[in-house]
Structures are given as structure tokens and as C-alpha cells.
N, C-alpha and C positions, 0 to 999 in steps of 0.2 A: 505584744512583745514580738519583734521580728528581727532581733539582732543576736550576735554572738558575744556581746560585751561581757556577759557573765562567765563565759568559758575561759579556761586557763590559756593564756597566751605566752607563758614562759617556757613551755616545753620545746625541746629541740625539733620535734616533729609531732604531728598529730597521731592519735592512736590508729586512725584509718591508714595513714601513711606507713606506720610501723607494720601493720598487718600484711602489707604487700611484700614484706621481706621475710615472713615466717611466723611461726606460732608465738603467742604471748601467753604467759602464765597468769591466771587469775588467782585470787585468794580462795579460802575455803569458807565453811560455814561460820559466820560471825557469832551467831547464837551458840553454836556448838562450843566455840572457844570460851565465850563468856561464861557459859554454864560450867565448863571444866574448871574455870577459875573461881567457882563458888557463888556466882551472882544469881539471884532469884529472878527468873524471867517469866514468872507465872501470871503476870498481869496481862490485860488485853492488849497493851502496847508492846509486849514482848521486849526485845532488846532496845526499842526506841525509848523506853522509860528511862534508861540510863543516860540519855541525852540530858535529862533534867537532873537526875539523882547522882550520877557518877560518870561524868563525861571523860574523866581521866582513864577509866576502865576501857572505854571504847577506843580511845587513842592508843592505849597500850596493846589492845588486841590487833588493831590494824598494823602497828609496828611489828608485832610478832610475826604476822604473815609476811610482811615485807622482808623481814630478816630471814625468813624461811625460803625466800626466793620469789615470792609473788611480785608481779610487775604492775598489777592493777588491784586497787582496793575498792570494794563495793560498800557504799556508806550504810549507816545504821538507820536510814529513813524508810526502809521497806514497809514497816507497819505503822509508821508515823502518820497521824491524820489530825485534822482540826477537831473532830468530835472526840477522838481519843484523848487528846491533850486537854480538852474542855472538861473531861471527867476528872482530871487532876486539879481542876480549878484554874487552869491557865487560859489567858485571853487569846484571841486570834493572833494578835501581834506577838505575844510570847511564843505561841506555837510556830509562827513563821520564823522567828529567830532560832528556835531549836532545829528546824529543818536546815537552815543555813549553817548552824553549828555542826550538823552531821558531816557536811562537806569540809568545814575547817578542820575538824578533828582528823579526818582522813588525810588532808593535805599536810597537816602538822606531822603526822606519822611518816608520811612519804619523805618529808624533808629532814627528819631526824633519825630515820632508820639507818643502820649500818648494813653494808658498806655505803659510804657517802658517794655522791657523784653518779648514782645510778638513775637513769630516767624511769620514772614511775607515773602512772596515770590514776585519776580518780573517777569512778563511775558513780553517779548519784542514783541510788536505788529508788525506783518507782514501782512499788508493789501493787498488786491487784486490789480492786474494790473489796473483795472478800476478806483480804487480810485485815482491813480496818474493822470489819464486822466481828472478827475473831470467833467465827462460828464454823469454820472449816469449809465455807463455800468457795474459797479459792481453789479447792480440789474437786469442786463439782461444776462451777461456772453457771449455776442456776440462779442468776441474779434477778431475772424478770425485769430488767431495765433495758431501755432502748439505747442505741448508740449515742443519740443526742444527750440522754440523761447521764450516761457514763462520761461523755466528754465534759459536761458541766461539772460533774463531781471531781474529775481528775485535774481540771484546768488550773485552779489556784495553786495546788501543790506543784504541778509541773512548772508553772511560771516562776515560783520561788526557787526551786531547785535549778532551773535553767539559768537563773541569775546569780547563783551562789558560788560560782568559780570552779565547777567540776569540768572535766574534759569531755564527758559523754554522759548521757542519761541511760541508765540500765532499766528498760521496761521489762520486768522479770516476773516469772511465775504466773504468766497470763493464761487463764484456763479456757477461754472461749473466743470465738471469732468476733463477737460483738465488741468485746473489750479490746481486742487487738486492733480492730478497725478504729475504735474511738481514740486510742492512744496514738496510733499512726497519724490520724487526722490532726490531732493536737500538735504533735511533733512537727508535722509539715507546716502548720501555721506559725510555730515558734521559730522554725528554720534553725534548729540546733541538731548536732549529731547525737545519735542514739543507737542502741541495739535493741532488738525484740527477741525475748526469750520466752517461749511457751512452756507450760507444764503439761505433759502428755502421759497417757497410759495405753498400752496396746496399740501404739502407732497413731492414736487419735487425741484430740484435745480432751481435757477432762469433761467437757460437755458432750463428748462423743462425735465431734465433727472431724472432717479430714484435716489433719495438721498441715498438710501441703497447701491448703487454701490460705492459711495464715502466713506461711512462709512466702508464698507467691505475692501476697498483698504487700508484705514488707519489702520484697525485692524490687517493687516499682518505685520506691522512694530513694532519691539520691542521698539524703541525709542519714539513712540507715546504714551503719558501718558493718553490722553483722546480724545474722538471723540464726536462731537455733532454739535450744531447750535448756532448762535447768529444773532442779528438783524432780528428776525422773529416775527410774530404776536404771542403774548403770549398765545392766545387761541389755537394755534397749537402746542405749546411747548411740551405738554405731549405726544402726538402721535409721534413727532419727536424724543423725548428722548427714547421712547420705541423702535423705529426703529433703532436708533443708537446703543442702548445696544444690541439688537438682532443681528444686522449685523456685529458689530465690536468686540463684546465680550470684550469691554474695559469699564472703567469708562467713564461716559458721562459728557461733558461740555455743559451747557446751560445758555445763557444770552440774553433773548428776550427783545423786546421793551415793553413799558408800556401798550400798547393796544390802546392808543389814535391814531387818524388818522389826517393827515394834510388836512385841507380844503383850497384848493388853492384859491377859490373865496373869501372866508372870510379872508384868510391869518391868520388862527388861528388853534389851535388844537381842535379837537372835539371828542365826545364820552367818554366813561368811561374807567377807568383803569382796566385791567385784570391782574395785576401783584401785588403779595403780598405774605406774608408768607404761606397763605393757598394754593396758587398755587404752591409755591416752594416745599411744603411738598409732593404734588402729583408727581412733577418731580423727587424728590429724591426717592420716592417709586418706580419709573420706572427705576431707575439706575443712576440718575444724582449724580455726586460727586463734580463738580465745578459749583457753582450756583451764578449768579449775574444778572446784568441788562445792557441793551444797551441804545438805544435812549429814552430820556425822563425819565430815571430812575436816580434819584439823591441820595444824602446821606440819606435823610429821609427814602426812601424805603430800602436802604441797611442796615440801622440801624434796621429796623423792621425784615429783614431777619436774621441778626446776632443774634438778641435777641431770635428769634424762633428756630434757628438752633439746639440747644441742644435737642429739642423735635422731630426733624425730624427722620424718620425711617432710620436705618442704613443698613439693609439687605445686604447680600453678593452680590458682583459684580463679574461676571465671567471675567477672563482675560486669554489671551493666553500667 
């Protein structure tokens, strides 16, 4: 597949074009909101299970974020995989249809959210190989797979999502250089727009490699509209944004966690939040152009970002 025919052609401008004019607000954690509404996401498929069991809940969650001021919805396909759906007794064809449904649900929410007449974009989530394993390896990156093997695994899902009508692919929560390379090579072959978002700790990939290498690799591809990080500690976000901007020379995408930490013994979240409009303004000043939230960031936080966005610094962003 080497065309853009699956990508939305109704928008007044592409997301890449819009980024040239200033920051764009992403949504928050989809699973965070679904759990807040009482949905059980304990299966290996996480929120993707609702694509089969309760698609209306997903559409409603996307709509809630849009109505809070988000301009981009990231679809519920992050943890969706053929093997995961097979465990539910679904065929490969049925699984492919659910991947397409994830894009349709987000598009439906974009078109029905209030206020009407606002341009909104859909990013089809492409989560890491480790997310499908549901063993936490997306936070270690220790797959023991080659780039070629990772390309082969990702290819069918990428092809379906690229043809499903989204505006951009969100290659997100990528923990290692090998997987970043695999996904970038596949996107280059598909010739579709995408962003690359790594997950890092202490300034390095989860596999312990220099994050700047992933950022630089993505910066070489014209079809990559933004490079950055997600599912990171928000206190690290500013430094990672600066590194992504310097290494990639692209607009930066950043959607960190709330800053709270999970206390396994108490089975509760602890610590204070380090996510808010004042933090986002710093990220934008360092080169961020796609700004939102990941784990524990809900509509209230996104509403605060959206309200503050007109006052964020716009400064020029270098691009290749």
C-alpha cells in the first residue's frame, strides 16, 4: 500500500499544516476516562475490548475530550492486536473490522461534539509490540526481536489503520530504538503521515538507549509530522521536548502522565500532579506543538490546557 486514499481528505487543512501556525491540543488518557466511567479494563486487550463489547462508550469518551477542548483524538487501537482479538474468539477479518471501527468511532465523535464547526483530527493509535503481550514489556523494550521481525508483526495492523480514514498514525509509547526503526521503515513504505512518540525514563528509552537517536531517525522522514514522547513522567517532559526538537528539527509531540505514582502496597495513586497549563507553556516554549496528556490525565486537565492554549508562546519551529 503506497497511497493516502485511506486518509481523511475532508479537513480544511492537514494536521501538519496546522502545526505551522501554533500548538494543537491533544486528548488525555482514554483508559483513564473509561475507567472513571466504571468500565472494566482488566483484560489483556485493555480499552480495545470495548471496541467489541461497548463501542458507544468509546465514542462517548472521545466526544467528552473534544467538548473539553481537545483538537485531536487518539483512537482506542493502542492495545488492539490480531492475537488479542483471537483470544476473544474473533476471526482475523473481524479483528480488522474492529481496528477500522476504532477510527470510525473517533470520527463520529469529532463530527457530533459541541461546539459544531470546529476542525478536529483523528490519530490512529499504533501501540508497541509489548502492549499486545500485556506483560509490561512496553516499559522495558526487551523484546529480543529483530527490526525485520518487528516490521513483519506491525505491518498488517499498520496497513489496516492507514486505510481506515484517520488523519495521521500515532506511533506511540515506543520503548526502544529497534521498534522505532521498524515502525519508521513501515511508515516510509506506506507513504502516510505519522508522528513518533517514545516512552522514556531518565532521558533515555525504556531499553536504556539514547532517546536522541530515535528522535534523529524520525527527523529524517518527510512523512513524520512530529517527534516526541508520551507516557513519561511530566517532570521530565521539558528536557525531553528540548532533546526531541534539537535532534529531529521537527515539531514536537508531548503527552506525559499526570505526575502521580502508583503505590503497589497501598493500591492507590500517590504524590502530587505535575501536569497543568503552566507546565504545558514551558513545553511549547521548548518546541512542542502537539500537547496533551496520557495516564491519569482526564477531561478536566485537557479543558485547562485548551483554555490556556491561546496564551502559549508560538515561536518558530525548525523543520527539514
